[in-house]
C-alpha positions as CSV (number, residue, x, y, z in Angstrom):
1,X,-38.4,34.8,-41.0
2,X,-39.9,38.2,-42.4
3,X,-40.9,41.3,-40.7
4,X,-44.3,42.9,-41.1
5,X,-45.0,46.4,-40.4
6,X,-48.5,47.7,-39.7
7,X,-48.9,51.4,-39.6
8,X,-51.7,54.0,-40.3
9,X,-54.2,55.9,-38.7
10,X,-57.7,54.8,-37.1
11,X,-60.3,57.5,-37.1
12,X,-62.8,57.1,-34.2
13,X,-65.8,59.0,-32.8
14,X,-65.6,62.2,-31.0
15,X,-62.6,63.4,-33.3
16,X,-60.1,60.8,-31.8
17,X,-57.4,59.6,-34.1
18,X,-55.0,56.7,-33.3
19,X,-51.6,56.5,-34.8
20,X,-50.6,52.9,-35.0
21,X,-47.3,51.6,-35.7
22,X,-46.7,47.8,-35.1
23,X,-43.7,45.4,-36.2
24,X,-44.2,41.7,-36.2
25,X,-42.1,38.8,-37.1
26,X,-43.9,36.3,-39.5
27,X,-42.9,32.6,-40.4
28,X,-44.2,29.6,-41.6
29,X,-44.4,26.6,-39.2
30,X,-46.3,23.2,-39.7
31,X,-47.8,24.6,-42.7
32,X,-49.1,27.8,-41.0
33,X,-48.4,31.4,-41.1
34,X,-47.4,32.4,-37.6
35,X,-47.1,36.2,-36.6
36,X,-46.1,37.7,-33.3
37,X,-45.5,41.5,-32.3
38,X,-42.0,42.5,-31.7
39,X,-42.8,46.4,-31.2
40,X,-45.8,48.4,-31.1
41,X,-46.8,52.2,-30.5
42,X,-50.4,53.4,-30.1
43,X,-51.0,57.2,-29.9
44,X,-54.3,58.6,-29.5
45,X,-55.2,62.3,-30.0
46,X,-57.7,64.8,-31.1
47,X,-56.4,66.9,-34.2
48,X,-59.6,68.9,-34.5
49,X,-59.4,70.1,-31.0
50,X,-55.9,71.7,-31.0
51,X,-53.9,68.4,-31.6
52,X,-54.0,67.6,-27.9
53,X,-52.7,64.0,-27.2
54,X,-54.8,61.9,-24.9
55,X,-52.6,58.7,-24.3
56,X,-49.9,56.5,-25.8
57,X,-49.0,52.8,-25.5
58,X,-45.4,51.6,-26.3
59,X,-43.0,49.3,-26.1
60,X,-39.8,51.4,-25.3
61,X,-39.4,54.9,-26.8
62,X,-36.0,56.1,-25.3
63,X,-37.4,56.5,-21.8
64,X,-37.5,53.0,-20.9
65,X,-37.3,49.5,-22.7
66,X,-40.2,48.2,-20.4
67,X,-43.9,48.4,-22.2
68,X,-45.6,51.4,-20.8
69,X,-48.1,54.0,-21.2
70,X,-48.2,57.9,-21.1
71,X,-50.9,59.9,-20.0
72,X,-51.4,63.6,-20.9
73,X,-53.5,66.6,-19.5
74,X,-56.3,68.3,-21.1
75,X,-53.7,70.6,-23.0
76,X,-51.8,67.8,-24.3
77,X,-48.8,67.9,-22.0
78,X,-47.4,64.8,-20.4
79,X,-48.7,64.2,-17.1
80,X,-47.5,60.6,-16.4
81,X,-45.6,57.5,-17.6
82,X,-46.5,54.2,-16.1
83,X,-45.1,50.8,-16.5
84,X,-47.8,48.0,-16.9
85,X,-48.4,46.3,-13.7
86,X,-48.0,42.9,-15.2
87,X,-45.0,41.2,-16.9
88,X,-45.3,41.5,-20.7
89,X,-43.1,39.2,-22.8
90,X,-43.1,38.5,-26.6
91,X,-45.3,35.3,-26.0
92,X,-48.0,37.3,-24.3
93,X,-48.2,40.1,-27.0
94,X,-51.2,40.1,-29.4
95,X,-50.8,37.9,-32.1
96,X,-52.8,35.7,-34.5
97,X,-52.2,32.4,-36.6
98,X,-53.9,32.0,-40.0
99,X,-54.1,28.7,-41.8
100,X,-52.2,28.5,-45.2
101,X,-54.2,28.5,-48.3
């Protein structure tokens, strides 16, 4: 099994930038490449408007190991951290399967 790292920035409308960090495990099974998420973090903010954070989704960042999201007030300070209302397990994480060439 190999680990895949996807990281970078997504530039959106209204000066929003999303910082993405996502680790996935990849393996070949039955002649196909299978990929499943093992850790993720998506952090959105507006760097041109004082750098204020908007929202962050992650899977354990020291505060908890439960997948959760952080909401921020207009000035970018943390206003709430909320665990997801549903059970999230590796089998339900976003993933994809690609046919081998």
